[in-house]
C-alpha positions, 0 to 999 in steps of 0.5 A: 483476503480471508486468510490475511486475518487468520494468518495475522491473528496467528502471528500475533497470538504467537508471538505476543500471547504465548501461554495466555490461554485465556487470550488465546481463546479470545483470539480463536473466536476473533480469528473465527469471525474475521474468516467468515467475513466476506472480503472485496477481491480485485475488480476482473474489469478494472483497467490498469492502464490510463492517461490523465491530463492534457495531451500536450503537458509534459509526460509523466510515466507513473507506475504502481507496484505492490499488494492489494493497495497498487490494484485499487481493491475495494472499489470499482473504478480506476478513478477512485484507486490511489493510482487513479486520484494520484494521477489526477492530482499530477495532472492538475498539478499546481501553479509551481509544478504545472499540468502533466500528461500522466501515464498510469499503470500498475504491475501491483498484485493482490496478496503481494509480500515484498518478496514478489517485488522482484517480479513486479520490478522486472515488468515495471522496467519492461518498455518505456522506463517509468518516471515515478514508481509508488510502492504499496506494500507490508500489509501482508508481510507483517499478516504473515509473521514474517520477521520485519528486518527480512521483508524490509531486505526485499523492499530495500532490493526492489527500491535499489533496482529501481533507482539504478535504472533511474526511476524516483521511488516513493514508498507508502510504508505499512498502513494502520492495520489498527485501524481495520474493523473486519477484526475486533479488539484485542486482535486489532490493537495487536495488528495495529502493533505488528503493522508499526513494527514492519513500517519502521523496518521498510523506512530504514531499508527505503531511505538506504536505498534511496527511496522516499518514505511516506509513513500511511500509518503516521499520516492517515491512521487517524482518519481511518480510526475516526472514520468507518467511511473510509473502508469499503464494505468489507471493513479492511481494503480502503474505500474510494474515500479512503484512498483518496485520503492515501493519494494526498498523503503520498502527493507531496513526496510524488509531486517532488519526485516527479519534479526531480526527473523534469 
């Protein structure tokens, strides 16, 4: 994870601060500080499969794809991940949706970019077909300096493959990178701008491919900026509270997608 702020800073400095010697020096200092931080890593004991809800309730197969957000880097318990919290919300249901027996799995890999989704889609479609796929991707695409349009092409292809297989797809676009506290201003503001460009390209590609878009930066960025407790100790990955914020932002779209498959 230490490489993410470094790559993000290089991409941002190249694209937005070219020729500004003073600004480049400031960015370089911030990069060194960001690189020296201790970042959360995937918890080796974290199970990626579980079930929630009454066994007698209608089944719902929910799979997560994407980067560190899809495997819950930053927390130690499955129930605290965005997938675990989404599964609990779906299992409890509402009077309108009723309870569900949620079969949760994740094929996400920390550090993934959109170009890695093809392999994840293949894994997700092995065995029993998922009913709903939630894709959380974009931070590493933004950090790599890759053109948002190029990253969005890979994301759109992944969504089309899932939709062609009969899977409902909800994509949480690039989160608000301007809310992270592992990097200091002005690099933090630059990261926010880079992330917003990525999210806009993602949204277009997902909509064209037949998926549903949840703009995580727009819907949850203000909360992350205001409350440091939404991030774990490394100031970059969400905490249990942060994943809960994301889960509640995603839930309406995921619940609607689940009902579409009934």
